[in-house]
C-alpha positions in Angstrom: -5.8 0.6 11.7 -3.4 2.5 14.0 -4.8 5.1 16.3 -5.2 8.8 15.1 -4.2 10.8 18.4 -6.1 14.1 18.7 -4.1 16.9 20.3 -0.6 15.9 20.0 1.5 19.4 19.7 5.1 17.7 20.4 7.4 18.1 17.4 8.0 15.1 15.4 10.9 13.0 14.4 12.5 16.4 12.6 12.7 18.2 15.6 13.7 21.5 16.6 16.0 22.0 13.5 13.4 21.4 10.9 11.1 23.5 12.7 13.5 26.4 12.6 14.1 26.0 9.1 10.7 25.5 7.7 9.5 28.5 9.7 9.1 30.7 6.8 6.6 28.1 4.8 3.3 28.7 4.2 1.7 26.1 6.5 3.9 27.8 9.6 2.3 31.3 8.8 -1.2 31.0 9.5 -2.6 28.6 6.7 -5.0 26.0 6.9 -3.4 22.7 8.6 -5.7 20.2 7.5 -3.4 17.4 9.0 -3.2 19.0 12.6 -3.8 16.3 15.0 -3.5 13.8 12.8 -0.3 10.9 13.7 0.8 9.6 10.3 2.8 6.3 10.5 5.0 5.9 7.5 7.4 3.1 6.1 10.3 3.0 4.1 12.2 0.5 2.0 15.5 -1.6 3.0 17.2 0.0 0.2 18.6 3.2 1.2 18.5 4.9 -2.3 14.4 5.2 -1.4 15.1 6.7 1.9 15.6 10.3 0.5 12.3 10.5 -1.2 10.8 9.2 2.6 11.9 12.0 3.7 10.6 14.5 1.6 7.2 13.4 1.7 7.3 13.1 5.4 8.2 16.7 5.7 5.5 17.8 3.2 3.1 15.9 5.5 4.4 17.9 8.2 3.8 21.4 6.5 0.2 20.4 6.2 0.2 19.6 9.7 0.3 16.1 10.3 2.5 14.6 13.4 5.1 12.1 11.1 6.5 9.3 13.2 10.2 8.1 12.4 9.6 5.5 9.7 9.5 2.1 9.9 12.4 0.2 7.5 10.7 -2.7 6.0 11.1 -5.3 3.1 8.6 -5.6 0.6 6.3 -8.8 2.0 6.0 -7.1 5.5 5.5 -3.7 4.4 2.8 -4.8 1.7 0.8 -6.7 4.8 1.2 -3.9 7.0 0.1 -0.9 5.1 -3.1 -3.2 4.0 -3.9 -4.0 7.5 -3.1 -0.3 8.4 -0.3 -1.0 10.9 1.3 1.5 8.4 -0.2 4.4 6.2 2.3 4.6 3.6 5.7 4.6 1.8 6.9 6.0 -1.4 9.2 3.0 -2.2 6.8 1.1 -4.6 8.1 0.0 -7.8 5.4 -0.8 -10.4 5.2 -3.3 -12.5 8.3 -4.9 -10.6 6.2 -5.0 -7.3 3.1 -6.5 -9.1 3.7 -10.0 -7.5 2.4 -8.0 -4.1 -0.8 -6.7 -5.5 -3.2 -9.6 -3.9 -1.4 -8.7 -0.6 -2.1 -5.1 -0.7 -5.0 -4.4 -3.0 -7.9 -5.4 -0.2 -6.5 -2.7 1.9 -4.4 -0.2 0.2 -3.9 1.5 -3.3 -1.5 3.2 -5.5 -1.6 7.4 -5.3 0.4 9.3 -7.5 4.0 8.8 -8.5 7.2 9.6 -7.6 8.9 9.3 -10.7 7.6 8.5 -13.8 8.5 5.7 -16.3 12.2 6.3 -15.6 13.7 3.8 -13.4 15.8 1.6 -15.3 16.8 -1.9 -14.4 19.5 -4.5 -15.9 22.7 -6.4 -15.6 26.0 -4.4 -16.5 29.6 -6.0 -17.0 32.6 -3.7 -16.6 33.2 -2.2 -20.4 37.0 -3.1 -21.0 36.3 -6.9 -20.1 33.3 -6.7 -22.1 35.3 -5.1 -24.8 37.9 -7.5 -24.6 35.9 -10.8 -24.7 32.9 -9.8 -26.9 30.1 -10.2 -24.1 27.3 -8.3 -25.3 24.4 -10.3 -23.7 23.5 -12.6 -20.6 23.7 -15.7 -23.3 27.5 -15.0 -23.4 27.5 -16.6 -19.5 27.2 -20.3 -20.9 30.4 -19.9 -22.2 32.9 -21.2 -19.7 35.5 -19.3 -20.1 33.3 -16.2 -20.1 32.0 -17.5 -16.3 35.7 -17.9 -15.4 36.7 -14.3 -15.6 33.9 -13.7 -13.1 34.3 -17.0 -10.5 36.7 -15.9 -7.8 36.0 -19.2 -5.8 36.2 -21.6 -8.6 33.2 -23.3 -8.4 32.5 -22.8 -11.7 29.8 -20.0 -11.9 30.0 -16.4 -12.7 29.3 -14.3 -9.7 26.6 -12.0 -10.1 25.9 -8.9 -7.3 22.2 -9.4 -7.3 19.3 -8.4 -4.4 18.9 -9.6 -0.9 15.8 -12.0 -0.3 12.5 -10.1 0.4 13.3 -7.3 -2.7 11.2 -7.5 -5.7 14.6 -7.6 -8.1 15.2 -10.9 -6.3 12.3 -13.0 -7.7 12.6 -11.6 -11.1 16.5 -12.3 -11.3 15.7 -16.0 -9.8 13.5 -16.1 -12.9 15.9 -14.7 -15.1 18.4 -17.7 -14.1 15.9 -20.2 -14.7 14.1 -19.0 -17.8 17.7 -18.7 -19.6 18.9 -21.8 -18.4 21.6 -19.8 -16.7 20.7 -21.6 -13.4 24.3 -23.6 -13.7 26.5 -21.4 -14.8 25.3 -17.7 -12.8 25.8 -17.4 -8.7 23.6 -14.9 -7.4 25.1 -12.9 -4.8 22.5 -12.0 -2.2 24.1 -10.4 0.6 23.3 -6.4 1.5 23.5 -4.9 -1.9 25.4 -1.6 -0.7 28.1 -3.7 0.4 28.2 -6.2 -2.3 28.5 -3.1 -4.7 31.4 -1.7 -2.7 33.2 -5.2 -3.2 32.7 -4.8 -6.7 33.5 -1.3 -7.1 37.0 -2.3 -5.4 37.9 -5.2 -8.0 36.7 -2.5 -10.8 39.3 -0.1 -9.4 42.1 -3.0 -8.8 41.5 -4.0 -12.4 39.3 -6.8 -12.1 35.7 -7.8 -14.0 32.7 -7.2 -12.3 29.1 -8.6 -13.1 26.1 -7.0 -11.4 22.6 -5.7 -11.2 21.5 -2.5 -10.7 18.7 0.3 -11.1 18.2 4.0 -11.7 18.3 6.2 -9.7 21.2 4.6 -7.9 24.6 6.0 -6.8 26.2 2.6 -8.8 25.8 4.5 -12.5 27.5 7.7 -11.1 30.4 6.1 -9.9 30.4 3.6 -12.6 29.4 5.0 -15.3 27.8 3.5 -18.3 29.1 3.8 -21.8 32.7 4.4 -19.7 33.3 2.4 -16.7 30.9 -0.2 -17.7 27.8 -1.3 -20.4 24.7 -2.8 -20.0 24.3 -6.3 -21.6 20.9 -7.4 -23.5 18.7 -10.9 -23.5 17.5 -12.0 -26.8 14.2 -12.0 -25.7 11.9 -10.7 -22.9 10.9 -13.2 -20.2 9.1 -12.2 -17.1 7.3 -13.6 -14.1 3.6 -14.2 -14.7 2.8 -11.0 -12.9 4.7 -9.0 -15.4 4.6 -10.5 -18.4 2.0 -8.1 -20.0 5.0 -6.0 -20.0 7.2 -7.9 -21.9 7.1 -5.6 -25.0 8.3 -3.0 -22.9 11.7 -4.0 -21.8 13.2 -2.7 -24.9 14.5 1.0 -24.4 15.7 3.2 -27.2 18.9 5.4 -26.5 20.3 3.4 -23.7 23.8 4.9 -23.0 26.3 2.4 -22.6 24.1 -0.7 -23.8 25.7 -3.1 -26.1 22.8 -2.9 -28.6 20.8 -0.2 -29.4 17.7 -0.4 -29.4 18.3 -2.2 -25.6 16.7 -5.1 -24.6 17.3 -5.0 -20.7 15.0 -8.0 -19.7 13.3 -5.6 -17.4 10.7 -2.7 -17.9 11.3 1.0 -16.9 9.4 1.2 -13.7 7.4 3.9 -12.0 8.1 4.8 -8.5 4.6 5.1 -6.8 3.6 5.8 -3.0 1.0 2.9 -1.7 -1.2 4.0 0.9 -3.5 2.4 3.2 -7.2 3.0 1.7 -8.4 4.0 5.3 -6.0 6.7 5.8 -6.7 8.2 2.2 -10.2 8.4 2.6 -9.8 10.2 6.1 -7.1 12.3 4.9 -8.0 13.9 1.6 -5.0 16.6 1.9 -2.5 13.6 2.0 -4.2 12.1 -0.7 -4.4 14.8 -2.9 -0.3 15.5 -1.9 0.5 12.0 -2.9 -1.4 12.6 -6.3 0.7 16.0 -7.2 4.1 15.8 -5.8 7.0 14.5 -8.0 10.6 14.2 -7.4 12.9 14.3 -10.6 14.9 10.7 -10.9 18.0 12.9 -11.3 17.3 14.8 -8.4 17.5 11.4 -6.5 20.5 10.1 -8.1 22.1 13.5 -6.9 21.4 12.7 -3.5 22.2 8.9 -3.8 25.9 9.9 -4.7 26.0 12.0 -2.0 24.9 9.4 0.2 27.7 6.9 -1.0 30.4 9.9 -0.7 30.0 9.9 3.2 26.9 11.8 3.5 24.5 8.9 4.8 23.6 9.9 8.7 19.9 10.4 9.4 21.0 13.7 9.7 22.3 14.1 6.5 19.0 12.3 4.7 16.7 15.1 6.9 19.3 17.7 5.5 19.2 16.7 2.4 15.5 16.4 2.1 15.2 20.1 3.7 17.4 21.4 1.0 15.4 20.0 -1.7 12.4 21.5 -0.6 13.9 24.9 -0.1 15.1 24.9 -3.7 11.9 23.7 -5.0 9.9 26.1 -2.9 7.1 27.5 -5.2 6.6 24.1 -6.6 6.1 22.5 -3.5 3.9 25.4 -2.5 1.6 24.4 -5.5 1.1 20.9 -4.3 0.7 22.0 -0.4 -2.1 24.5 -2.3 -3.8 22.1 -4.0 -3.8 19.5 -0.7 -5.4 22.2 1.3 -7.8 22.5 -0.8 -9.0 18.7 -1.3 -9.6 19.4 2.6 -11.9 22.4 2.2 -15.2 21.1 3.0 
């Protein structure tokens, strides 16, 4: 475990601006500060759509008196190993069941506590609507057709290019499984470069009239700029086929009423995910206020999506993300105060 430093009075990484912005919060007005003197080491994911929730939770912990360090940005494998070992205390970027593959790594020393967003995180494959309608593309199976593949093959190697996930992301493992399970390994080439840059390239091609084929998840700025049903369509799989650690969720890949899907109900090939905090067990046991905060706090998916859109529009600096978190807390002050009250109560003897 990392050391818990007592008596630290310096401001955490959000600095003086946050202190001034939150001066009226209950924790700053004589309320019990159960985290006073405790240093917290958070982590955050490499996908920037998860940085806003990380900032919100860090701010809330600060209101409980915790000294919150700058978050360490980690891929999935090193995070789950680090949180189990106590090198970091938590992150709020766990995707389950997608991250079930890491359970054996983190469960000896860490646990899932609460939900950031429950059941609303969709994933799947999309194609631009004009190409899908012009060529009758409705599902992944269509990419076995050489004429369909050629539409998305910019380098002439005979494979359709799919904007996929970088190595180390949970979705990269599932996409690789899908390509093998559906016999698409020789027909589809997953692009595993940085996701935001790859999607920006795809958006540029779409705006120039070209076809695009990509994986995405929600909440994400992609489905704001490329609106399902208007600009793009979700395509389906004939039958769910998931990696062994997720096979119990294969019945949950069919979702009714998905806007912009080529079929209804829509078999996305991916179950809807919960976004959850993953917390070092020793830290949770020693800090009941923090553990209770993780249990009760929530951020609506639509609010995460709205913030992600602001990031894509250029408000993407570290200062911007901190400001977004502060603004969200201020706009939800009554709800936030209820969470903080429950957290303080949990720490009372």
